[in-house]
C-alpha positions as CSV (number, residue, x, y, z in Angstrom):
1,M,-34.4,-50.4,-56.7
2,A,-33.1,-50.7,-53.1
3,L,-35.1,-49.2,-50.3
4,S,-33.5,-46.4,-48.3
5,K,-35.1,-47.7,-45.1
6,P,-35.7,-51.3,-44.0
7,A,-39.3,-52.2,-44.9
8,F,-41.7,-55.1,-45.1
9,F,-45.3,-55.5,-46.4
10,K,-48.2,-57.5,-45.0
11,V,-51.5,-58.5,-46.6
12,L,-54.3,-58.1,-44.0
13,I,-56.0,-61.4,-43.4
14,D,-57.5,-63.4,-40.5
15,D,-57.2,-61.6,-37.2
16,F,-55.3,-58.6,-38.4
17,T,-57.7,-56.3,-36.5
18,Q,-56.2,-57.5,-33.2
19,H,-52.5,-57.8,-34.0
20,L,-49.9,-57.9,-36.8
21,K,-46.9,-60.2,-36.9
22,M,-43.5,-58.8,-38.0
23,P,-41.8,-61.1,-40.5
24,I,-39.1,-63.3,-38.9
25,A,-36.5,-62.1,-41.5
26,F,-37.2,-58.5,-40.5
27,V,-36.8,-58.9,-36.8
28,D,-33.0,-58.9,-37.1
29,K,-33.2,-55.4,-38.7
30,F,-35.3,-54.1,-35.8
31,K,-33.2,-53.0,-32.8
32,G,-36.0,-52.7,-30.2
33,T,-36.1,-54.9,-27.2
34,P,-39.7,-56.1,-26.7
35,P,-42.0,-55.6,-24.9
36,C,-41.7,-51.9,-25.8
37,K,-43.7,-49.0,-27.2
38,C,-43.3,-47.9,-30.8
39,V,-44.9,-45.2,-32.9
40,V,-46.6,-46.0,-36.2
41,T,-47.1,-43.0,-38.4
42,G,-50.0,-43.2,-40.8
43,P,-50.1,-41.8,-44.4
44,N,-51.8,-38.6,-43.2
45,G,-49.1,-38.0,-40.5
46,T,-51.1,-39.2,-37.5
47,N,-49.0,-41.0,-34.9
48,W,-50.2,-44.1,-33.2
49,N,-48.7,-45.6,-30.1
50,V,-48.5,-49.4,-30.4
51,E,-46.9,-51.9,-28.1
52,L,-44.5,-54.6,-29.5
53,E,-44.9,-57.9,-27.8
54,E,-42.9,-61.1,-28.3
55,N,-43.9,-64.6,-27.6
56,E,-43.0,-68.1,-28.9
57,N,-44.7,-67.4,-32.2
58,G,-42.8,-64.2,-33.0
59,L,-42.9,-60.4,-32.6
60,F,-46.3,-58.7,-32.8
61,F,-47.7,-55.2,-33.0
62,R,-50.3,-55.6,-30.3
63,N,-51.9,-53.1,-27.8
64,G,-52.8,-50.0,-29.7
65,W,-52.7,-51.7,-33.1
66,Q,-56.5,-52.0,-33.0
67,N,-56.8,-48.2,-32.9
68,F,-54.6,-47.9,-36.0
69,V,-56.8,-50.4,-37.8
70,K,-60.0,-48.7,-36.8
71,G,-58.6,-45.2,-37.5
72,Y,-57.9,-46.0,-41.1
73,C,-60.9,-48.3,-41.6
74,L,-58.7,-51.1,-42.8
75,E,-60.4,-54.1,-44.3
76,E,-59.4,-57.7,-45.1
77,G,-57.5,-57.7,-48.4
78,D,-55.8,-54.3,-47.9
79,F,-52.1,-54.4,-47.4
80,L,-49.5,-52.3,-45.6
81,V,-45.9,-51.3,-46.2
82,L,-44.1,-50.5,-43.0
83,Y,-40.8,-48.7,-43.1
84,Y,-38.6,-48.8,-40.0
85,T,-37.1,-45.3,-39.5
86,G,-35.2,-46.1,-36.3
87,K,-35.7,-45.2,-32.7
88,L,-38.8,-47.4,-32.5
89,R,-40.7,-45.6,-35.2
90,F,-42.4,-46.9,-38.3
91,D,-44.0,-45.2,-41.3
92,A,-47.0,-46.9,-42.9
93,T,-48.3,-46.8,-46.4
94,I,-51.7,-48.3,-47.0
95,Y,-53.0,-49.9,-50.3
96,D,-56.5,-51.2,-50.8
97,E,-57.6,-54.3,-52.7
98,S,-57.2,-52.6,-56.0
99,A,-53.4,-52.4,-55.3
100,C,-53.6,-48.6,-55.4
101,E,-52.5,-46.4,-52.5
102,M,-55.5,-45.6,-50.4
103,D,-57.0,-42.1,-50.8
104,L,-57.2,-40.7,-47.3
105,E,-58.7,-37.4,-48.3
106,V,-62.2,-38.7,-47.7
107,S,-61.2,-39.9,-44.2
108,K,-60.3,-36.4,-42.9
109,R,-62.7,-34.8,-40.4
110,T,-64.2,-31.7,-41.8
111,S,-66.3,-28.8,-40.6
112,P,-68.6,-27.7,-43.4
113,A,-69.8,-24.1,-43.6
114,D,-73.4,-25.1,-42.8
115,G,-72.4,-26.1,-39.2
116,T,-72.6,-29.8,-39.6
117,S,-69.8,-32.0,-38.3
118,A,-68.8,-34.7,-40.8
119,H,-66.5,-37.7,-40.5
120,V,-66.0,-41.0,-42.2
121,M,-66.8,-44.3,-40.6
122,C,-65.4,-47.7,-41.5
123,G,-67.2,-48.8,-44.7
124,K,-66.4,-45.4,-46.2
125,A,-69.8,-43.9,-45.2
126,V,-69.9,-40.2,-44.4
127,I,-71.6,-39.4,-41.1
128,E,-72.8,-35.8,-40.4
129,D,-74.1,-34.5,-37.1
130,T,-76.3,-31.4,-37.9
131,P,-77.0,-28.5,-35.6
132,T,-80.6,-29.7,-35.1
133,G,-79.3,-33.0,-33.6
134,T,-80.1,-35.2,-36.7
135,T,-77.4,-37.5,-37.9
136,L,-77.1,-37.9,-41.7
137,F,-75.6,-41.2,-43.0
138,R,-74.4,-41.2,-46.7
139,S,-72.9,-44.2,-48.5
140,K,-72.2,-45.2,-52.0
141,Y,-73.1,-48.8,-51.0
142,S,-76.5,-50.4,-50.5
143,C,-77.7,-49.7,-47.0
144,F,-80.7,-50.0,-44.8
145,M,-81.6,-49.1,-41.2
146,K,-83.4,-50.9,-38.3
147,T,-84.5,-49.5,-35.0
148,M,-84.0,-52.3,-32.4
149,E,-87.1,-53.8,-30.9
150,I,-87.3,-56.9,-28.7
151,Y,-88.0,-59.4,-31.4
152,K,-85.2,-58.1,-33.6
153,F,-82.6,-59.4,-31.1
154,Y,-83.5,-62.9,-32.2
155,E,-84.2,-62.4,-35.9
156,L,-83.5,-59.4,-38.1
157,T,-84.6,-59.1,-41.7
158,I,-82.8,-57.7,-44.7
159,P,-85.2,-55.9,-47.1
160,K,-86.1,-57.9,-50.2
161,K,-84.9,-55.1,-52.6
162,I,-81.4,-55.4,-51.1
163,V,-81.4,-59.2,-51.1
164,K,-82.1,-59.1,-54.8
165,A,-79.6,-56.3,-55.6
166,E,-76.8,-57.9,-53.7
167,G,-77.5,-61.5,-54.9
168,L,-78.0,-62.9,-51.4
169,M,-80.9,-65.2,-52.1
170,G,-78.7,-68.3,-52.4
171,H,-76.5,-67.6,-49.5
172,K,-76.8,-69.5,-46.2
173,S,-74.8,-67.0,-44.2
174,V,-73.3,-63.5,-44.3
175,N,-70.2,-62.0,-42.9
176,L,-71.1,-59.2,-40.4
177,Q,-68.4,-56.6,-39.4
178,D,-69.1,-54.6,-36.3
179,P,-67.9,-51.0,-35.6
180,D,-64.6,-52.5,-34.2
181,M,-64.1,-54.4,-37.5
182,R,-64.6,-57.7,-35.8
183,S,-66.1,-60.3,-38.2
184,Q,-68.7,-62.8,-37.4
185,I,-70.5,-65.3,-39.7
186,V,-74.2,-65.2,-39.2
187,N,-76.6,-67.7,-40.6
188,T,-79.5,-66.6,-42.8
189,C,-82.9,-68.0,-44.0
190,V,-85.5,-66.8,-46.5
191,S,-88.8,-65.5,-45.2
192,F,-92.1,-66.2,-46.9
193,D,-92.1,-62.7,-48.6
194,G,-88.6,-62.9,-50.0
195,R,-86.7,-61.1,-47.3
196,L,-83.6,-62.6,-45.7
197,K,-83.4,-63.2,-41.9
198,L,-80.3,-63.0,-39.8
199,T,-80.6,-66.0,-37.4
200,K,-77.9,-68.1,-35.7
201,G,-75.1,-65.8,-34.5
202,W,-77.1,-62.6,-34.7
203,R,-78.0,-62.7,-31.0
204,Q,-74.4,-63.3,-30.0
205,C,-73.4,-60.3,-32.2
206,C,-75.9,-58.1,-30.4
207,N,-74.6,-59.1,-27.0
208,K,-70.9,-58.6,-28.0
209,N,-71.7,-55.0,-29.1
210,K,-74.0,-54.2,-26.2
211,I,-76.9,-53.3,-28.6
212,S,-79.9,-52.1,-26.7
213,F,-83.6,-51.6,-27.2
214,G,-84.1,-48.4,-29.3
215,D,-80.6,-48.3,-30.8
216,K,-80.6,-47.6,-34.6
217,L,-78.4,-49.9,-36.7
218,V,-77.3,-49.1,-40.2
219,F,-76.2,-52.0,-42.4
220,E,-73.8,-51.2,-45.2
221,F,-73.0,-53.7,-48.0
222,V,-69.3,-52.9,-48.4
223,K,-68.3,-56.1,-50.3
224,P,-70.0,-59.1,-51.7
225,N,-71.6,-60.9,-48.8
226,V,-69.8,-58.6,-46.3
227,I,-72.0,-56.2,-44.3
228,Q,-70.6,-53.5,-42.1
229,F,-73.0,-52.3,-39.4
230,H,-73.0,-49.0,-37.5
231,I,-74.6,-48.4,-34.1
232,F,-76.3,-45.1,-33.2
233,R,-77.5,-44.8,-29.6
234,G,-80.1,-42.1,-28.8
235,K,-79.8,-40.4,-32.2
236,N,-82.3,-39.5,-35.0
237,V,-80.6,-40.9,-38.1
238,I,-81.5,-40.2,-41.8
239,L,-80.1,-42.3,-44.6
240,Q,-79.0,-40.5,-47.8
241,G,-77.5,-41.8,-51.1
242,P,-78.7,-43.6,-54.2
243,N,-78.8,-47.1,-52.7
244,K,-80.6,-46.5,-49.4
245,V,-83.6,-48.7,-48.6
């Protein structure tokens, strides 16, 4: 069936968090004159201002695209359908790795009756700030928390229970995703008591994210060998859920 609006789809891979290339065959249908600002409307009706930039490699969604990716917690393997509606406007439909349209209901900010303020972070965790100042972190995935101390900037251990549950014992590295959805491969080694240590690459990850002494980090195992980590600065955090350690 023919589409009523020009459209293209893209599977999110590689450096999709920083930019997205428009297919060459679609550029002719697009009447904008880059560099220019466009508006990408997400599935929940939110508008995102994104700059279109052209270089020798093609036409890209660039500045502002990172906010769109972060706003919908997009992950590698998700894919988008972008419909061009004219006048520098695009409508986006998002599908996850199951090939089903993403359910964004869980991503809406809410204000529960008990006075907590809840929102969803990338990794699909629910974060609630309570009136007492405590932050509740709930996830359906395996997760654990560490409070940063000096020695943890050089080596940080993953609890033995999670190492076993996630099948990490034979892995020489893990893929860490920071709060901005940037990925970094970090080497691992097994400690004498069966825990797994994050080693080469971990210090660089701390520096890139300006992690400081006393920060609380929550690590969430969102996919096999992929760990999303969240940074809480100056907050009292409590983990909830069936798979917390």
